[in-house]
Each structure stands twice: as C-alpha cells, then as structure tokens.
PASEZA-511573 format. One line per 10 residues: number of its first residue (from 1); for each residue x, y, z of C-alpha. Coordinates in steps of 0.02 Angstrom, whole numbers, plus 32768, in hexadecimal, padded with zeros to 4 digits. Layout:
N
NUM> X:Y:Z  ...
! end
This chain:
238
1> 7E96:806C:8007  7E34:8104:7FD5  7D83:8145:7FD5  7D46:81F6:7FBE  7CBB:81C5:7F42  7C78:825B:7EE1  7C92:82D7:7F6E  7CC8:8378:7F15  7CA0:8418:7F72  7CD6:84C2:7F34
11> 7D71:850E:7F80  7D39:8583:800B  7DDA:859D:806D  7E73:8609:8056  7EF4:85A1:80B2  7F0C:84F1:80F4  7F77:84DC:818F  7FAF:8457:820A  7F7B:8464:82C0  7FC1:83FA:834C
21> 7F3F:83B7:83C6  7F3F:8342:845B  7EFC:82B7:83EA  7F74:82CF:8359  7F8D:8345:82C6  7EF7:8397:8273  7EE5:83F0:81CD  7E84:8493:81D5  7E39:84FA:8149  7E3A:85AF:8182
31> 7E38:856F:8234  7DAD:84EF:821C  7DE1:8438:8230  7DCD:83C1:819D  7D5F:8329:81B7  7D58:8284:815A  7CC7:8255:80E6  7C7A:81F9:817C  7C87:829C:81E0  7D10:825D:8255
41> 7D9A:82D7:8287  7E2E:82CB:820F  7EB3:82AD:8294  7F5C:8270:8257  7FE6:8214:82B4  8078:8279:826E  8099:832C:823C  80E2:82F0:8196  803D:829F:8164  7FDA:8337:819C
51> 804C:83AA:8137  8039:833D:809C  7F7C:8344:80AD  7F7C:8400:80CC  7FE5:8416:802F  7F63:83B3:7FCC  7ED7:8425:800A  7F3E:84C0:7FE4  7F5B:8480:7F33  7EA0:8475:7F0C
61> 7E5D:84FD:7E9C  7DA6:8528:7E80  7D66:8478:7EA4  7DA7:83EF:7F15  7DE3:835C:7EAC  7E00:82BF:7F16  7E64:826F:7E89  7EEF:82EC:7EAE  7EE9:82CD:7F6A  7F32:821F:7F87
71> 7F72:8240:8038  7EC8:8283:806A  7E73:81EA:8021  7EE8:8174:807B  7ECD:81CD:8121  7E10:81CA:8108  7E18:810F:80E8  7E82:80F6:8185  7E04:8152:81F2  7D5D:8124:81A2
81> 7D84:8070:8170  7E21:8023:81B7  7E13:8065:8268  7D66:801B:8282  7D96:7F6F:823D  7E50:7F6C:825B  7E5D:7EB5:828E  7DFB:7E7B:81F6  7E66:7EE1:817F  7F06:7EA1:81D0
91> 7ECA:7DEC:81C4  7E9C:7E04:810D  7F49:7E47:80E2  7FA3:7DC4:814A  7F48:7D3F:80E6  7FAB:7D74:804C  8040:7D20:809D  7FF1:7C75:8087  7FE1:7C90:7FCB  806C:7D0C:7FAC
101> 8092:7D39:7EF8  814B:7D13:7F12  8127:7C5F:7F40  80CB:7C29:7EA2  8148:7BFF:7E1B  813A:7BC9:7D67  8175:7B1B:7D36  81A2:7B55:7C86  81F0:7B9D:7C1E  8299:7B8B:7C6D
111> 82C3:7C44:7C51  822C:7C7C:7CB6  824E:7BFC:7D3F  82FF:7C3F:7D50  82C8:7CF5:7D49  8248:7CDB:7DD4  82CA:7C86:7E41  834B:7D0F:7E23  82CD:7D9B:7E43  825D:7D55:7ECC
121> 82D1:7CE7:7F34  8330:7D7F:7F79  828B:7DC6:7FBA  8262:7D22:8011  8312:7D1F:8059  82F9:7DD1:8099  8255:7D9D:80EB  82AD:7D0C:8141  8335:7D7E:8184  82CF:7E1A:81AE
131> 8220:7DDA:81D2  8253:7D32:8219  81E9:7CCB:81A2  821D:7C54:8118  8195:7C41:8094  81A6:7BAE:801E  819A:7BC3:7F61  8135:7B42:7F00  8119:7B20:7E48  806E:7B39:7DFB
141> 7FD5:7B9D:7E2E  7F80:7B23:7EA4  7F7D:7B65:7F56  7FF8:7B14:7FCD  7FF3:7B55:8080  808A:7BA4:80D0  80C6:7B72:817F  8047:7BAA:8202  80D1:7BF3:826E  8108:7C65:81DF
151> 8058:7CA5:81C2  8041:7CC3:827D  80E0:7D2A:8282  80AD:7D91:81EB  7FFF:7DAA:8232  8046:7DF3:82D3  80B1:7E6B:826F  801D:7EA7:8208  7FB2:7EBE:82A4  803B:7F2C:82F0
161> 801F:7FB4:826C  7FB9:804D:8299  7F1C:8074:8230  7F77:80F2:81C2  8008:807C:81A0  7F8C:7FF0:8181  7F29:8057:8102  7FC9:8075:809E  8007:7FC3:80BA  7F62:7F83:8074
171> 7F91:7FCD:7FCB  8046:7F94:7FD2  800A:7EE1:7FE9  7F6F:7EDD:7F7C  7FC1:7F35:7EE8  805C:7EC7:7EEB  7FFF:7E27:7F18  8084:7E02:7F99  808A:7E16:8055  8146:7E01:804E
181> 8159:7E8D:7FCF  80E3:7EF9:8035  8155:7EE8:80CB  81EF:7EFA:805B  81AF:7FA2:801D  8179:7FDC:80CA  8220:7FAD:8118  828D:7FF0:808A  82D9:7F4D:804C  82ED:7FA1:7FA3
191> 82A7:803B:7F4E  81EB:8037:7F3B  81F0:803E:7E7D  8267:7FA9:7E76  81F4:7F46:7EE8  8163:7F73:7E77  81C2:7F32:7DE0  81E8:7E91:7E3E  812E:7E77:7E59  8111:7E90:7D9D
201> 818C:7E0A:7D64  8109:7D98:7D16  80B2:7E27:7CBB  8158:7E6A:7C7C  8188:7DBD:7C3E  80E4:7DAA:7BDF  80FA:7E55:7B91  81A8:7E28:7B56  8166:7D89:7B07  80C8:7DCC:7AB5
211> 80E2:7E87:7AA8  809A:7F19:7B09  7FE0:7F35:7B25  7FB6:7FEE:7B34  7F21:7FD4:7BA7  7F83:7F61:7C1A  8013:7FDD:7C1F  7F9E:806C:7C4C  7F52:8007:7CDA  7FFE:7FD4:7D17
221> 8034:808B:7D1B  7F9E:80B7:7D88  7FC5:8028:7DFF  807C:8056:7E07  8050:8109:7E37  7FDC:80C8:7EBE  8064:8053:7F00  80E3:80E0:7F0A  8064:814F:7F61  803E:80C4:7FDF
231> 80F7:80B9:8009  8100:8176:8023  8063:8172:808E  80A7:80E4:80F7  8149:8141:8115  80F9:81E1:8153  8079:8184:81BE  8103:8139:8229
! end
C-alpha cells in the first residue's frame, strides 16, 4: 500500500539517523525530522522500522527515488491513508474472507482438483486451528457466503492490527487474494515465498498447460517482490 507519487527532491543531507521520541521513533536527516507527503510527522512504532527507513534515505544518491524506498512508502501509507480510515481498511480486508481464494475450487480436470485440495486444504486447516475459523471450500466461481461467525472472528483480528501492520497486511491480502494466506504469512505458518507460491497455484497450473507468458511472468515477479516486502514490513512494524 504505497504512494509517493512523483515526489523526487534532490539529496540535501549528509546522514540519516533514528531518534527516539515520546511519540515513537523518528527518522532525521542531519537532525531535521522527515515528514510524510501529507506533511505529517514520520513517527514509527518500532526502532527496526525506523532503522530500515533511515537506511533507505542513506542509500539515496543525487536524487530521491521512491521506487527504491519501499519501507518509507509503506510507512507513508500507514500514516497518510490507513490511520485516517483504519476501520474502513480493516473492513475491506476482512471482506476477503467471505470470498477467499482458497475456497473457490475447480470442478475439473481431476488433476487440478486434487492439486488444489492438496495445496490449499492445509492452509484452511491451519486457519481452523490457529485463527479459530473453518472456511468452507466450494466448487465453481459463484459466490457462496461463509459462516457469519467466521467472518466476525476474522474481522476482529484484522481490526486488532495497528496502522503500520495494517498497511503491510493490506498487500499480503490483496496480492495473494486470500485473507487466510495474509494471516498465514503474517503469523509465520510457512515461509513467505512458499505462501506466495501457494497463492499462485492456478496461474502456475495454466503456465504448465499452455507454456510461459513473458509479460505475465514479469508482472508476477513484481507482485512477488511486493508480497515479500509486505511480509518484511509487517514483521518490523510489530
């Protein structure tokens, strides 16, 4: 969840450093605190996140390039976007649980049906054990609602996240198409890259049947990098 638009000032500082304040951790450029694009103070909940952001600023050369500053972009989104509409963002992400990728299964061919069950059922079992919700898989693409009690439980868990966690969690869920896999990544069910591959099962299957598509592969690589960054951002925002 990122937005730094075309904001590219020249580098004017010699050193970026972390400063601890009463409100959290700040990043300072030669002693001057960094602000978000909306001019809010860039105050972080953990030293680890502040240090990651300071390292990004230190790595800039003659011109600031937001593309190379993913932790900064995520923090900006948390402060300028998520924090001011936190309940709405949480509700939007919780809604993925009612149409979770893992619950919509093919009815043919038999090999794909079996592969989906073998790959996705363990994630649903994990959600039942760890999150306390049992989502029901269905065949086809027509929406079939999940139990209201399960969605209520998942909604409470999403609302419990702080704005910085929620900004990262937004990408874990939206990129994978699965609330369950978002939680699975956040809570370390398996390695983030393995969870990403689980979310790509259908695309991988299609590629194996029809051959690779260079454009689709390039887009998938960008999304994978964003997913892995979101996991790292979630971890150091906690």
